[in-house]
C-alpha positions in Angstrom: -20.4 -2.1 -15.2 -17.8 -2.8 -12.3 -15.6 -5.4 -14.5 -12.3 -4.1 -16.0 -10.1 -2.9 -13.2 -6.4 -3.0 -12.0 -4.4 -2.2 -9.5 -0.4 -1.8 -9.3 2.0 -0.5 -6.9 5.7 -0.7 -5.1 6.9 -1.5 -1.8 10.4 0.3 -0.5 12.1 -2.8 1.3 14.6 -1.8 3.9 17.3 -3.9 4.8 16.1 -7.5 4.8 16.0 -8.1 1.2 16.6 -11.7 0.9 13.9 -12.7 3.6 11.5 -10.4 2.2 11.9 -11.7 -1.5 11.5 -15.5 0.2 8.3 -14.3 1.6 7.0 -13.1 -1.6 8.4 -16.1 -3.7 7.8 -18.7 -1.0 4.9 -18.3 1.1 2.4 -15.9 -0.4 0.9 -18.6 -2.3 0.6 -20.8 0.7 -1.4 -17.9 2.0 -4.4 -18.3 -0.5 -4.8 -14.5 -1.1 -7.5 -13.8 -3.8 -5.7 -10.6 -4.6 -1.9 -11.3 -4.7 0.2 -14.1 -6.0 3.6 -14.4 -6.3 3.9 -13.8 -10.2 2.5 -10.4 -10.0 5.7 -9.6 -8.2 8.9 -8.2 -9.3 11.2 -8.4 -6.4 14.2 -7.0 -8.3 18.3 -7.9 -8.0 20.9 -6.9 -6.1 23.3 -6.4 -9.1 24.5 -3.1 -10.0 23.3 -1.0 -11.9 20.0 -2.7 -11.6 19.6 -1.3 -7.9 20.8 1.4 -5.9 20.7 1.7 -2.1 17.3 0.1 -1.3 15.3 -2.4 -3.1 12.0 -1.8 -4.7 9.5 -4.5 -4.8 6.7 -4.0 -7.8 3.6 -5.5 -8.6 0.3 -5.3 -10.7 -2.5 -7.2 -12.2 -5.9 -6.7 -13.6 -9.1 -8.1 -11.9 -12.6 -8.1 -12.3 -14.9 -6.6 -9.5 -12.3 -4.8 -7.5 -13.3 -3.5 -4.3 -17.1 -3.1 -5.1 -17.9 -2.3 -1.5 -16.6 -1.7 2.0 -16.3 -5.6 2.7 -14.1 -6.1 -0.4 -11.9 -3.0 0.0 -11.2 -4.2 3.6 -10.6 -7.7 2.1 -7.9 -6.2 -0.5 -6.3 -4.2 2.5 -6.3 -7.1 5.0 -4.1 -9.3 2.6 -1.9 -6.5 1.3 -1.3 -5.8 5.1 -0.5 -9.0 5.8 2.0 -9.1 3.4 3.4 -6.2 4.6 3.8 -7.6 8.1 5.8 -10.1 6.7 8.6 -8.4 4.8 11.2 -5.6 5.7 9.3 -2.4 4.2 9.8 1.5 4.7 6.8 2.7 2.6 4.2 1.2 0.2 1.9 2.8 -2.4 -1.3 1.1 -4.6 -3.0 2.4 -7.3 -6.5 0.9 -7.7 -8.0 1.6 -11.3 -11.8 0.6 -11.3 -14.7 1.4 -13.3 -16.0 4.2 -10.6 -13.2 5.7 -9.4 -9.1 5.7 -9.2 -7.5 5.7 -5.9 -4.1 5.9 -4.5 -3.5 4.3 -1.1 -0.1 4.3 0.9 1.3 2.7 3.9 4.0 3.7 6.2 5.6 1.1 8.5 5.3 2.8 11.8 7.7 0.1 13.4 10.4 2.0 11.1 10.0 5.4 12.5 11.6 7.1 15.6 8.9 8.7 18.1 10.0 12.3 16.5 9.3 10.9 13.1 6.2 9.9 13.8 5.2 13.2 15.3 6.7 14.9 12.4 4.5 12.5 10.0 1.4 13.3 12.0 2.4 16.9 11.7 2.8 16.9 8.2 -0.7 14.9 7.5 -2.3 17.6 9.7 -0.7 20.7 7.3 -1.4 19.0 4.3 -5.0 17.9 5.0 -3.9 14.2 4.6 -6.6 11.8 4.7 -5.2 9.0 7.0 -5.6 6.3 9.6 -3.4 4.7 11.9 -3.1 1.0 13.2 -0.6 -0.2 15.8 2.0 -1.2 12.7 1.1 1.5 10.1 0.2 4.9 8.9 -2.6 3.9 5.9 -3.9 6.5 3.9 -5.2 8.3 0.6 -2.9 9.7 -1.7 0.7 9.6 -3.2 3.5 8.8 -1.0 7.1 9.5 -1.9 8.7 6.1 -1.1 12.0 7.1 0.2 10.8 10.3 2.1 7.5 9.3 3.1 5.9 12.6 2.6 2.6 12.7 1.1 0.5 15.1 -0.8 -3.4 15.9 0.0 -5.6 14.3 -2.3 -8.3 16.5 -3.7 -11.7 16.9 -1.8 -13.2 15.4 -4.6 -11.1 12.4 -4.5 -11.8 12.1 -0.7 -15.6 12.7 -1.4 -15.7 9.9 -3.8 -13.9 7.6 -1.4 -16.1 8.2 1.4 -19.3 8.0 -0.8 -18.4 4.9 -2.1 -17.1 3.3 1.2 -19.2 5.1 3.6 -19.2 2.6 6.6 -15.1 2.6 6.1 -13.5 2.2 9.3 -9.5 1.7 10.1 -8.0 -0.5 11.5 -10.6 -3.3 11.0 
């Protein structure tokens, strides 16, 4: 019964808060995404003491039939990456709670990383056996990410096996 599911997450905004907020509030609706609507986002305020240093956008919603197969997962990721491509973010995290499994997905904005930081990140993924993929703009992977440092922890082998069994033909980037 793959009917009652939800996802939620957070996006750490770098410098362009107003432009990022403007995209969420004024342009997301026009994109006609299936999963994302401006109303599910909290874009915060730049007023002390309600923020410190970087802004954090949060979001979440319930959804019926969330990512039941590889095509639906890819559609979800494509929509989210389109949002990420239009805002000034450093790192992002999405938690998907489904009837069949729970997944933590992360993104790092490669355009914000120096070459040495990219190499350090790849070494970290290797050392901690983080299931990850790479596209032109992003490091994408399974697991939790520290939104400020970008460090990730290895998902259990069971979680990775569940993901690979549920999405056997998953390839990234699409």
